[in-house]
N, CA, C, O and CB atoms as a CASP TS submission, in Angstrom:
PFRMAT TS
TARGET T0000
AUTHOR 0000-0000-0000
METHOD Language model
MODEL 1
PARENT N/A
ATOM      1  N   MET     1     124.495 102.303 113.865  1.00  0.00           N
ATOM      2  CA  MET     1     124.611 103.028 112.603  1.00  0.00           C
ATOM      3  C   MET     1     123.946 104.392 112.675  1.00  0.00           C
ATOM      4  O   MET     1     124.305 105.297 111.922  1.00  0.00           O
ATOM      5  CB  MET     1     124.004 102.217 111.474  1.00  0.00           C
ATOM      6  N   GLY     2     122.997 104.546 113.556  1.00  0.00           N
ATOM      7  CA  GLY     2     122.342 105.839 113.648  1.00  0.00           C
ATOM      8  C   GLY     2     121.522 105.930 114.896  1.00  0.00           C
ATOM      9  O   GLY     2     121.480 104.989 115.689  1.00  0.00           O
ATOM     10  N   LEU     3     120.877 107.033 115.081  1.00  0.00           N
ATOM     11  CA  LEU     3     120.020 107.224 116.245  1.00  0.00           C
ATOM     12  C   LEU     3     118.701 106.512 116.018  1.00  0.00           C
ATOM     13  O   LEU     3     118.319 106.237 114.880  1.00  0.00           O
ATOM     14  CB  LEU     3     119.789 108.726 116.528  1.00  0.00           C
ATOM     15  N   GLU     4     118.013 106.217 117.099  1.00  0.00           N
ATOM     16  CA  GLU     4     116.725 105.545 116.993  1.00  0.00           C
ATOM     17  C   GLU     4     115.797 106.316 116.055  1.00  0.00           C
ATOM     18  O   GLU     4     115.124 105.707 115.223  1.00  0.00           O
ATOM     19  CB  GLU     4     116.080 105.394 118.383  1.00  0.00           C
ATOM     20  N   SER     5     115.751 107.634 116.173  1.00  0.00           N
ATOM     21  CA  SER     5     114.861 108.432 115.332  1.00  0.00           C
ATOM     22  C   SER     5     115.248 108.322 113.866  1.00  0.00           C
ATOM     23  O   SER     5     114.374 108.417 113.004  1.00  0.00           O
ATOM     24  CB  SER     5     114.881 109.895 115.769  1.00  0.00           C
ATOM     25  N   ASP     6     116.527 108.126 113.549  1.00  0.00           N
ATOM     26  CA  ASP     6     116.953 107.973 112.165  1.00  0.00           C
ATOM     27  C   ASP     6     116.285 106.777 111.535  1.00  0.00           C
ATOM     28  O   ASP     6     115.845 106.834 110.386  1.00  0.00           O
ATOM     29  CB  ASP     6     118.464 107.836 112.076  1.00  0.00           C
ATOM     30  N   PHE     7     116.208 105.697 112.280  1.00  0.00           N
ATOM     31  CA  PHE     7     115.627 104.477 111.725  1.00  0.00           C
ATOM     32  C   PHE     7     114.117 104.539 111.770  1.00  0.00           C
ATOM     33  O   PHE     7     113.463 104.010 110.871  1.00  0.00           O
ATOM     34  CB  PHE     7     116.125 103.246 112.481  1.00  0.00           C
ATOM     35  N   TYR     8     113.541 105.158 112.772  1.00  0.00           N
ATOM     36  CA  TYR     8     112.098 105.346 112.762  1.00  0.00           C
ATOM     37  C   TYR     8     111.727 106.197 111.560  1.00  0.00           C
ATOM     38  O   TYR     8     110.724 105.933 110.897  1.00  0.00           O
ATOM     39  CB  TYR     8     111.605 106.002 114.082  1.00  0.00           C
ATOM     40  N   LEU     9     112.526 107.215 111.274  1.00  0.00           N
ATOM     41  CA  LEU     9     112.277 108.018 110.097  1.00  0.00           C
ATOM     42  C   LEU     9     112.461 107.191 108.826  1.00  0.00           C
ATOM     43  O   LEU     9     111.786 107.423 107.823  1.00  0.00           O
ATOM     44  CB  LEU     9     113.198 109.233 110.081  1.00  0.00           C
ATOM     45  N   GLN    10     113.380 106.222 108.875  1.00  0.00           N
ATOM     46  CA  GLN    10     113.523 105.339 107.718  1.00  0.00           C
ATOM     47  C   GLN    10     112.175 104.662 107.470  1.00  0.00           C
ATOM     48  O   GLN    10     111.729 104.594 106.324  1.00  0.00           O
ATOM     49  CB  GLN    10     114.663 104.274 107.946  1.00  0.00           C
ATOM     50  N   CYS    11     111.528 104.168 108.497  1.00  0.00           N
ATOM     51  CA  CYS    11     110.234 103.528 108.327  1.00  0.00           C
ATOM     52  C   CYS    11     109.193 104.521 107.817  1.00  0.00           C
ATOM     53  O   CYS    11     108.454 104.222 106.879  1.00  0.00           O
ATOM     54  CB  CYS    11     109.772 102.908 109.643  1.00  0.00           C
ATOM     55  N   LEU    12     109.135 105.679 108.420  1.00  0.00           N
ATOM     56  CA  LEU    12     108.148 106.687 108.015  1.00  0.00           C
ATOM     57  C   LEU    12     108.353 107.140 106.565  1.00  0.00           C
ATOM     58  O   LEU    12     107.393 107.512 105.890  1.00  0.00           O
ATOM     59  CB  LEU    12     108.221 107.898 108.948  1.00  0.00           C
ATOM     60  N   ASN    13     109.576 107.108 106.096  1.00  0.00           N
ATOM     61  CA  ASN    13     109.879 107.540 104.745  1.00  0.00           C
ATOM     62  C   ASN    13     109.869 106.419 103.718  1.00  0.00           C
ATOM     63  O   ASN    13     110.260 106.614 102.567  1.00  0.00           O
ATOM     64  CB  ASN    13     111.197 108.202 104.728  1.00  0.00           C
ATOM     65  N   CYS    14     109.422 105.252 104.139  1.00  0.00           N
ATOM     66  CA  CYS    14     109.390 104.101 103.248  1.00  0.00           C
ATOM     67  C   CYS    14     108.007 103.960 102.612  1.00  0.00           C
ATOM     68  O   CYS    14     106.991 104.095 103.294  1.00  0.00           O
ATOM     69  CB  CYS    14     109.765 102.817 104.011  1.00  0.00           C
ATOM     70  N   ARG    15     107.969 103.695 101.336  1.00  0.00           N
ATOM     71  CA  ARG    15     106.682 103.546 100.659  1.00  0.00           C
ATOM     72  C   ARG    15     105.926 102.303 101.105  1.00  0.00           C
ATOM     73  O   ARG    15     104.745 102.158 100.791  1.00  0.00           O
ATOM     74  CB  ARG    15     106.887 103.501  99.168  1.00  0.00           C
ATOM     75  N   ASN    16     106.580 101.410 101.826  1.00  0.00           N
ATOM     76  CA  ASN    16     105.930 100.184 102.315  1.00  0.00           C
ATOM     77  C   ASN    16     105.347 100.312 103.715  1.00  0.00           C
ATOM     78  O   ASN    16     104.665  99.405 104.192  1.00  0.00           O
ATOM     79  CB  ASN    16     106.913  99.055 102.301  1.00  0.00           C
ATOM     80  N   TYR    17     105.615 101.450 104.381  1.00  0.00           N
ATOM     81  CA  TYR    17     105.139 101.682 105.739  1.00  0.00           C
ATOM     82  C   TYR    17     103.630 101.883 105.736  1.00  0.00           C
ATOM     83  O   TYR    17     103.094 102.606 104.897  1.00  0.00           O
ATOM     84  CB  TYR    17     105.844 102.899 106.364  1.00  0.00           C
ATOM     85  N   ILE    18     102.953 101.245 106.674  1.00  0.00           N
ATOM     86  CA  ILE    18     101.501 101.378 106.785  1.00  0.00           C
ATOM     87  C   ILE    18     101.100 102.278 107.940  1.00  0.00           C
ATOM     88  O   ILE    18     100.239 103.143 107.781  1.00  0.00           O
ATOM     89  CB  ILE    18     100.862 100.015 106.954  1.00  0.00           C
ATOM     90  N   GLY    19     101.720 102.082 109.114  1.00  0.00           N
ATOM     91  CA  GLY    19     101.383 102.914 110.267  1.00  0.00           C
ATOM     92  C   GLY    19     101.330 102.068 111.533  1.00  0.00           C
ATOM     93  O   GLY    19     101.871 100.964 111.585  1.00  0.00           O
ATOM     94  N   SER    20     100.670 102.607 112.545  1.00  0.00           N
ATOM     95  CA  SER    20     100.510 101.856 113.788  1.00  0.00           C
ATOM     96  C   SER    20      99.020 101.554 113.961  1.00  0.00           C
ATOM     97  O   SER    20      98.154 102.403 113.751  1.00  0.00           O
ATOM     98  CB  SER    20     101.081 102.654 115.024  1.00  0.00           C
ATOM     99  N   LEU    21      98.770 100.315 114.350  1.00  0.00           N
ATOM    100  CA  LEU    21      97.384  99.861 114.446  1.00  0.00           C
ATOM    101  C   LEU    21      97.084  99.329 115.846  1.00  0.00           C
ATOM    102  O   LEU    21      97.939  98.700 116.470  1.00  0.00           O
ATOM    103  CB  LEU    21      97.099  98.777 113.394  1.00  0.00           C
ATOM    104  N   PRO    22      95.859  99.582 116.344  1.00  0.00           N
ATOM    105  CA  PRO    22      95.432  99.025 117.608  1.00  0.00           C
ATOM    106  C   PRO    22      95.214  97.531 117.459  1.00  0.00           C
ATOM    107  O   PRO    22      95.136  97.076 116.318  1.00  0.00           O
ATOM    108  CB  PRO    22      94.159  99.714 118.107  1.00  0.00           C
ATOM    109  N   PRO    23      95.110  96.738 118.494  1.00  0.00           N
ATOM    110  CA  PRO    23      94.985  97.232 119.866  1.00  0.00           C
ATOM    111  C   PRO    23      96.309  97.515 120.532  1.00  0.00           C
ATOM    112  O   PRO    23      96.331  98.215 121.544  1.00  0.00           O
ATOM    113  CB  PRO    23      94.233  96.251 120.686  1.00  0.00           C
ATOM    114  N   MET    24      97.422  97.006 120.014  1.00  0.00           N
ATOM    115  CA  MET    24      98.707  97.193 120.699  1.00  0.00           C
ATOM    116  C   MET    24      99.527  98.308 120.065  1.00  0.00           C
ATOM    117  O   MET    24     100.631  98.592 120.529  1.00  0.00           O
ATOM    118  CB  MET    24      99.506  95.895 120.685  1.00  0.00           C
ATOM    119  N   TRP    25      99.016  98.946 119.017  1.00  0.00           N
ATOM    120  CA  TRP    25      99.672 100.054 118.351  1.00  0.00           C
ATOM    121  C   TRP    25     101.039  99.689 117.816  1.00  0.00           C
ATOM    122  O   TRP    25     101.984 100.471 117.914  1.00  0.00           O
ATOM    123  CB  TRP    25      99.793 101.206 119.285  1.00  0.00           C
ATOM    124  N   LYS    26     101.141  98.490 117.246  1.00  0.00           N
ATOM    125  CA  LYS    26     102.395  98.070 116.628  1.00  0.00           C
ATOM    126  C   LYS    26     102.602  98.817 115.316  1.00  0.00           C
ATOM    127  O   LYS    26     101.656  99.093 114.578  1.00  0.00           O
ATOM    128  CB  LYS    26     102.404  96.543 116.388  1.00  0.00           C
ATOM    129  N   GLN    27     103.855  99.134 115.050  1.00  0.00           N
ATOM    130  CA  GLN    27     104.216  99.750 113.768  1.00  0.00           C
ATOM    131  C   GLN    27     104.254  98.624 112.741  1.00  0.00           C
ATOM    132  O   GLN    27     104.945  97.624 112.938  1.00  0.00           O
ATOM    133  CB  GLN    27     105.611 100.520 113.846  1.00  0.00           C
ATOM    134  N   ILE    28     103.505  98.785 111.636  1.00  0.00           N
ATOM    135  CA  ILE    28     103.478  97.743 110.626  1.00  0.00           C
ATOM    136  C   ILE    28     103.796  98.288 109.235  1.00  0.00           C
ATOM    137  O   ILE    28     103.703  99.487 108.972  1.00  0.00           O
ATOM    138  CB  ILE    28     102.124  97.065 110.620  1.00  0.00           C
ATOM    139  N   CYS    29     104.170  97.375 108.371  1.00  0.00           N
ATOM    140  CA  CYS    29     104.450  97.729 106.971  1.00  0.00           C
ATOM    141  C   CYS    29     104.158  96.504 106.122  1.00  0.00           C
ATOM    142  O   CYS    29     103.784  95.455 106.646  1.00  0.00           O
ATOM    143  CB  CYS    29     105.940  98.215 106.775  1.00  0.00           C
ATOM    144  N   LYS    30     104.328  96.635 104.814  1.00  0.00           N
ATOM    145  CA  LYS    30     104.072  95.516 103.915  1.00  0.00           C
ATOM    146  C   LYS    30     105.014  94.352 104.206  1.00  0.00           C
ATOM    147  O   LYS    30     104.624  93.192 104.067  1.00  0.00           O
ATOM    148  CB  LYS    30     104.218  95.959 102.458  1.00  0.00           C
ATOM    149  N   ALA    31     106.230  94.645 104.602  1.00  0.00           N
ATOM    150  CA  ALA    31     107.210  93.576 104.913  1.00  0.00           C
ATOM    151  C   ALA    31     106.862  92.881 106.230  1.00  0.00           C
ATOM    152  O   ALA    31     107.067  91.675 106.372  1.00  0.00           O
ATOM    153  CB  ALA    31     108.648  94.160 104.992  1.00  0.00           C
ATOM    154  N   PHE    32     106.347  93.628 107.171  1.00  0.00           N
ATOM    155  CA  PHE    32     106.050  93.084 108.500  1.00  0.00           C
ATOM    156  C   PHE    32     104.638  93.461 108.927  1.00  0.00           C
ATOM    157  O   PHE    32     104.461  94.373 109.735  1.00  0.00           O
ATOM    158  CB  PHE    32     107.072  93.592 109.537  1.00  0.00           C
ATOM    159  N   PRO    33     103.616  92.762 108.389  1.00  0.00           N
ATOM    160  CA  PRO    33     102.244  93.126 108.680  1.00  0.00           C
ATOM    161  C   PRO    33     101.799  92.800 110.117  1.00  0.00           C
ATOM    162  O   PRO    33     100.713  93.203 110.535  1.00  0.00           O
ATOM    163  CB  PRO    33     101.344  92.436 107.714  1.00  0.00           C
ATOM    164  N   TYR    34     102.624  92.081 110.857  1.00  0.00           N
ATOM    165  CA  TYR    34     102.313  91.759 112.267  1.00  0.00           C
ATOM    166  C   TYR    34     103.202  92.535 113.232  1.00  0.00           C
ATOM    167  O   TYR    34     103.187  92.272 114.434  1.00  0.00           O
ATOM    168  CB  TYR    34     102.473  90.251 112.520  1.00  0.00           C
ATOM    169  N   GLY    35     103.957  93.465 112.729  1.00  0.00           N
ATOM    170  CA  GLY    35     104.807  94.300 113.584  1.00  0.00           C
ATOM    171  C   GLY    35     106.233  94.367 113.087  1.00  0.00           C
ATOM    172  O   GLY    35     106.866  93.337 112.856  1.00  0.00           O
ATOM    173  N   ILE    36     106.735  95.564 112.924  1.00  0.00           N
ATOM    174  CA  ILE    36     108.124  95.765 112.499  1.00  0.00           C
ATOM    175  C   ILE    36     109.016  95.361 113.667  1.00  0.00           C
ATOM    176  O   ILE    36     108.814  95.826 114.789  1.00  0.00           O
ATOM    177  CB  ILE    36     108.395  97.264 112.058  1.00  0.00           C
ATOM    178  N   PRO    37     109.996  94.503 113.416  1.00  0.00           N
ATOM    179  CA  PRO    37     110.866  94.064 114.502  1.00  0.00           C
ATOM    180  C   PRO    37     111.547  95.236 115.210  1.00  0.00           C
ATOM    181  O   PRO    37     111.988  96.199 114.582  1.00  0.00           O
ATOM    182  CB  PRO    37     111.914  93.109 113.969  1.00  0.00           C
ATOM    183  N   GLN    38     111.616  95.122 116.519  1.00  0.00           N
ATOM    184  CA  GLN    38     112.232  96.166 117.333  1.00  0.00           C
ATOM    185  C   GLN    38     113.672  96.446 116.893  1.00  0.00           C
ATOM    186  O   GLN    38     114.139  97.583 116.964  1.00  0.00           O
ATOM    187  CB  GLN    38     112.205  95.766 118.810  1.00  0.00           C
ATOM    188  N   GLU    39     114.350  95.433 116.451  1.00  0.00           N
ATOM    189  CA  GLU    39     115.725  95.579 115.967  1.00  0.00           C
ATOM    190  C   GLU    39     115.834  96.583 114.834  1.00  0.00           C
ATOM    191  O   GLU    39     116.839  97.284 114.721  1.00  0.00           O
ATOM    192  CB  GLU    39     116.259  94.243 115.509  1.00  0.00           C
ATOM    193  N   ILE    40     114.810  96.659 113.994  1.00  0.00           N
ATOM    194  CA  ILE    40     114.795  97.639 112.913  1.00  0.00           C
ATOM    195  C   ILE    40     114.375  98.992 113.438  1.00  0.00           C
ATOM    196  O   ILE    40     114.992 100.003 113.104  1.00  0.00           O
ATOM    197  CB  ILE    40     113.861  97.195 111.786  1.00  0.00           C
ATOM    198  N   LEU    41     113.333  99.033 114.257  1.00  0.00           N
ATOM    199  CA  LEU    41     112.844 100.301 114.810  1.00  0.00           C
ATOM    200  C   LEU    41     113.872 101.015 115.684  1.00  0.00           C
ATOM    201  O   LEU    41     113.958 102.243 115.665  1.00  0.00           O
ATOM    202  CB  LEU    41     111.596 100.055 115.615  1.00  0.00           C
ATOM    203  N   ASN    42     114.657 100.243 116.456  1.00  0.00           N
ATOM    204  CA  ASN    42     115.556 100.900 117.389  1.00  0.00           C
ATOM    205  C   ASN    42     116.936 101.202 116.797  1.00  0.00           C
ATOM    206  O   ASN    42     117.813 101.709 117.497  1.00  0.00           O
ATOM    207  CB  ASN    42     115.710 100.050 118.611  1.00  0.00           C
ATOM    208  N   GLY    43     117.133 100.890 115.505  1.00  0.00           N
ATOM    209  CA  GLY    43     118.371 101.258 114.836  1.00  0.00           C
ATOM    210  C   GLY    43     119.469 100.219 114.884  1.00  0.00           C
ATOM    211  O   GLY    43     120.594 100.498 114.470  1.00  0.00           O
ATOM    212  N   ASP    44     119.174  99.030 115.377  1.00  0.00           N
ATOM    213  CA  ASP    44     120.193  97.984 115.400  1.00  0.00           C
ATOM    214  C   ASP    44     120.332  97.264 114.075  1.00  0.00           C
ATOM    215  O   ASP    44     121.287  96.513 113.874  1.00  0.00           O
ATOM    216  CB  ASP    44     119.879  96.991 116.473  1.00  0.00           C
ATOM    217  N   PHE    45     119.384  97.483 113.159  1.00  0.00           N
ATOM    218  CA  PHE    45     119.445  96.846 111.859  1.00  0.00           C
ATOM    219  C   PHE    45     118.940  97.823 110.783  1.00  0.00           C
ATOM    220  O   PHE    45     117.919  98.484 110.970  1.00  0.00           O
ATOM    221  CB  PHE    45     118.614  95.534 111.855  1.00  0.00           C
ATOM    222  N   ASP    46     119.645  97.902 109.688  1.00  0.00           N
ATOM    223  CA  ASP    46     119.314  98.755 108.563  1.00  0.00           C
ATOM    224  C   ASP    46     118.489  97.939 107.564  1.00  0.00           C
ATOM    225  O   ASP    46     119.007  97.014 106.938  1.00  0.00           O
ATOM    226  CB  ASP    46     120.603  99.332 107.896  1.00  0.00           C
ATOM    227  N   HIS    47     117.220  98.277 107.419  1.00  0.00           N
ATOM    228  CA  HIS    47     116.360  97.455 106.583  1.00  0.00           C
ATOM    229  C   HIS    47     116.503  97.677 105.078  1.00  0.00           C
ATOM    230  O   HIS    47     115.651  97.241 104.303  1.00  0.00           O
ATOM    231  CB  HIS    47     114.964  97.692 106.965  1.00  0.00           C
ATOM    232  N   ARG    48     117.557  98.340 104.669  1.00  0.00           N
ATOM    233  CA  ARG    48     117.918  98.340 103.264  1.00  0.00           C
ATOM    234  C   ARG    48     118.572  97.014 102.901  1.00  0.00           C
ATOM    235  O   ARG    48     118.754  96.684 101.729  1.00  0.00           O
ATOM    236  CB  ARG    48     118.855  99.514 102.942  1.00  0.00           C
ATOM    237  N   LYS    49     118.919  96.263 103.949  1.00  0.00           N
ATOM    238  CA  LYS    49     119.519  94.939 103.782  1.00  0.00           C
ATOM    239  C   LYS    49     118.457  93.880 104.090  1.00  0.00           C
ATOM    240  O   LYS    49     117.488  94.171 104.791  1.00  0.00           O
ATOM    241  CB  LYS    49     120.773  94.765 104.711  1.00  0.00           C
ATOM    242  N   PRO    50     118.623  92.660 103.580  1.00  0.00           N
ATOM    243  CA  PRO    50     117.654  91.582 103.849  1.00  0.00           C
ATOM    244  C   PRO    50     117.519  91.297 105.342  1.00  0.00           C
ATOM    245  O   PRO    50     118.502  91.315 106.083  1.00  0.00           O
ATOM    246  CB  PRO    50     118.068  90.302 103.120  1.00  0.00           C
ATOM    247  N   TYR    51     116.295  91.037 105.765  1.00  0.00           N
ATOM    248  CA  TYR    51     116.018  90.670 107.137  1.00  0.00           C
ATOM    249  C   TYR    51     115.098  89.452 107.121  1.00  0.00           C
ATOM    250  O   TYR    51     114.138  89.410 106.351  1.00  0.00           O
ATOM    251  CB  TYR    51     115.382  91.858 107.924  1.00  0.00           C
ATOM    252  N   HIS    52     115.381  88.473 107.956  1.00  0.00           N
ATOM    253  CA  HIS    52     114.580  87.245 107.990  1.00  0.00           C
ATOM    254  C   HIS    52     113.080  87.570 108.150  1.00  0.00           C
ATOM    255  O   HIS    52     112.677  88.278 109.074  1.00  0.00           O
ATOM    256  CB  HIS    52     115.057  86.326 109.149  1.00  0.00           C
ATOM    257  N   GLY    53     112.282  87.040 107.236  1.00  0.00           N
ATOM    258  CA  GLY    53     110.844  87.217 107.315  1.00  0.00           C
ATOM    259  C   GLY    53     110.289  88.420 106.612  1.00  0.00           C
ATOM    260  O   GLY    53     109.087  88.675 106.687  1.00  0.00           O
ATOM    261  N   ASP    54     111.151  89.194 105.906  1.00  0.00           N
ATOM    262  CA  ASP    54     110.641  90.383 105.217  1.00  0.00           C
ATOM    263  C   ASP    54     110.081  90.081 103.823  1.00  0.00           C
ATOM    264  O   ASP    54     109.610  90.982 103.129  1.00  0.00           O
ATOM    265  CB  ASP    54     111.741  91.410 105.102  1.00  0.00           C
ATOM    266  N   ASN    55     110.138  88.812 103.422  1.00  0.00           N
ATOM    267  CA  ASN    55     109.592  88.380 102.129  1.00  0.00           C
ATOM    268  C   ASN    55     110.147  89.172 100.934  1.00  0.00           C
ATOM    269  O   ASN    55     109.470  89.353  99.921  1.00  0.00           O
ATOM    270  CB  ASN    55     108.085  88.505 102.153  1.00  0.00           C
ATOM    271  N   GLY    56     111.379  89.633 101.078  1.00  0.00           N
ATOM    272  CA  GLY    56     112.037  90.377 100.000  1.00  0.00           C
ATOM    273  C   GLY    56     111.580  91.829  99.890  1.00  0.00           C
ATOM    274  O   GLY    56     111.981  92.530  98.961  1.00  0.00           O
ATOM    275  N   ILE    57     110.758  92.284 100.813  1.00  0.00           N
ATOM    276  CA  ILE    57     110.297  93.685 100.814  1.00  0.00           C
ATOM    277  C   ILE    57     111.194  94.459 101.748  1.00  0.00           C
ATOM    278  O   ILE    57     111.304  94.135 102.931  1.00  0.00           O
ATOM    279  CB  ILE    57     108.788  93.811 101.250  1.00  0.00           C
ATOM    280  N   ARG    58     111.844  95.496 101.211  1.00  0.00           N
ATOM    281  CA  ARG    58     112.784  96.285 101.993  1.00  0.00           C
ATOM    282  C   ARG    58     112.489  97.790 101.876  1.00  0.00           C
ATOM    283  O   ARG    58     111.611  98.225 101.131  1.00  0.00           O
ATOM    284  CB  ARG    58     114.216  95.989 101.542  1.00  0.00           C
ATOM    285  N   PHE    59     113.252  98.541 102.631  1.00  0.00           N
ATOM    286  CA  PHE    59     113.109  99.984 102.597  1.00  0.00           C
ATOM    287  C   PHE    59     113.210 100.503 101.177  1.00  0.00           C
ATOM    288  O   PHE    59     114.153 100.183 100.453  1.00  0.00           O
ATOM    289  CB  PHE    59     114.157 100.644 103.475  1.00  0.00           C
ATOM    290  N   THR    60     112.222 101.314 100.777  1.00  0.00           N
ATOM    291  CA  THR    60     112.192 101.979  99.481  1.00  0.00           C
ATOM    292  C   THR    60     111.700 103.399  99.735  1.00  0.00           C
ATOM    293  O   THR    60     110.621 103.592 100.294  1.00  0.00           O
ATOM    294  CB  THR    60     111.271 101.214  98.441  1.00  0.00           C
ATOM    295  N   TRP    61     112.480 104.383  99.330  1.00  0.00           N
ATOM    296  CA  TRP    61     112.105 105.783  99.592  1.00  0.00           C
ATOM    297  C   TRP    61     110.724 106.125  99.002  1.00  0.00           C
ATOM    298  O   TRP    61     110.367 105.701  97.903  1.00  0.00           O
ATOM    299  CB  TRP    61     113.173 106.733  99.008  1.00  0.00           C
ATOM    300  N   LYS    62     109.969 106.909  99.781  1.00  0.00           N
ATOM    301  CA  LYS    62     108.758 107.553  99.270  1.00  0.00           C
ATOM    302  C   LYS    62     109.228 108.651  98.321  1.00  0.00           C
ATOM    303  O   LYS    62     110.404 109.013  98.338  1.00  0.00           O
ATOM    304  CB  LYS    62     107.846 108.135 100.444  1.00  0.00           C
ATOM    305  N   PRO    63     108.334 109.185  97.497  1.00  0.00           N
ATOM    306  CA  PRO    63     108.690 110.348  96.681  1.00  0.00           C
ATOM    307  C   PRO    63     109.117 111.513  97.607  1.00  0.00           C
ATOM    308  O   PRO    63     108.611 111.632  98.723  1.00  0.00           O
ATOM    309  CB  PRO    63     107.478 110.774  95.765  1.00  0.00           C
ATOM    310  N   LYS    64     110.025 112.348  97.152  1.00  0.00           N
ATOM    311  CA  LYS    64     110.560 113.439  97.991  1.00  0.00           C
ATOM    312  C   LYS    64     109.476 114.306  98.616  1.00  0.00           C
ATOM    313  O   LYS    64     109.609 114.711  99.771  1.00  0.00           O
ATOM    314  CB  LYS    64     111.477 114.314  97.169  1.00  0.00           C
ATOM    315  N   LYS    65     108.419 114.598  97.890  1.00  0.00           N
ATOM    316  CA  LYS    65     107.377 115.488  98.420  1.00  0.00           C
ATOM    317  C   LYS    65     106.585 114.858  99.554  1.00  0.00           C
ATOM    318  O   LYS    65     105.852 115.561 100.250  1.00  0.00           O
ATOM    319  CB  LYS    65     106.430 115.890  97.316  1.00  0.00           C
ATOM    320  N   GLU    66     106.712 113.536  99.762  1.00  0.00           N
ATOM    321  CA  GLU    66     105.977 112.848 100.822  1.00  0.00           C
ATOM    322  C   GLU    66     106.860 112.479 102.022  1.00  0.00           C
ATOM    323  O   GLU    66     106.373 111.894 102.990  1.00  0.00           O
ATOM    324  CB  GLU    66     105.336 111.597 100.264  1.00  0.00           C
ATOM    325  N   ARG    67     108.129 112.811 101.965  1.00  0.00           N
ATOM    326  CA  ARG    67     109.056 112.400 103.027  1.00  0.00           C
ATOM    327  C   ARG    67     108.906 113.251 104.275  1.00  0.00           C
ATOM    328  O   ARG    67     108.507 114.414 104.214  1.00  0.00           O
ATOM    329  CB  ARG    67     110.490 112.473 102.532  1.00  0.00           C
ATOM    330  N   VAL    68     109.239 112.640 105.417  1.00  0.00           N
ATOM    331  CA  VAL    68     109.179 113.298 106.711  1.00  0.00           C
ATOM    332  C   VAL    68     110.584 113.703 107.102  1.00  0.00           C
ATOM    333  O   VAL    68     111.500 112.886 107.012  1.00  0.00           O
ATOM    334  CB  VAL    68     108.540 112.380 107.787  1.00  0.00           C
ATOM    335  N   TRP    69     110.782 114.928 107.529  1.00  0.00           N
ATOM    336  CA  TRP    69     112.103 115.404 107.947  1.00  0.00           C
ATOM    337  C   TRP    69     112.009 116.028 109.306  1.00  0.00           C
ATOM    338  O   TRP    69     111.064 116.766 109.588  1.00  0.00           O
ATOM    339  CB  TRP    69     112.680 116.406 106.943  1.00  0.00           C
ATOM    340  N   ILE    70     112.970 115.748 110.157  1.00  0.00           N
ATOM    341  CA  ILE    70     113.062 116.365 111.478  1.00  0.00           C
ATOM    342  C   ILE    70     114.377 117.136 111.538  1.00  0.00           C
ATOM    343  O   ILE    70     115.442 116.610 111.214  1.00  0.00           O
ATOM    344  CB  ILE    70     112.975 115.289 112.628  1.00  0.00           C
ATOM    345  N   TYR    71     114.278 118.374 111.953  1.00  0.00           N
ATOM    346  CA  TYR    71     115.476 119.239 112.019  1.00  0.00           C
ATOM    347  C   TYR    71     115.891 119.482 113.444  1.00  0.00           C
ATOM    348  O   TYR    71     116.873 120.183 113.690  1.00  0.00           O
ATOM    349  CB  TYR    71     115.223 120.577 111.326  1.00  0.00           C
TER
END
């Protein structure tokens, strides 16, 4: 559906995204506190749709002034 960076940006632009934490520097969010599945990060799955284990928490845009854009 898109490039890997498109979906990584989806995570960065989500109000549920927390960041990457040591020791393994996994990308985490409220939906996936133990690590965002690679399938979502690499663009194979659009997390605006339900994903097993997300507890009903899905991509939700941050306010426009907080969004990350790459040109």
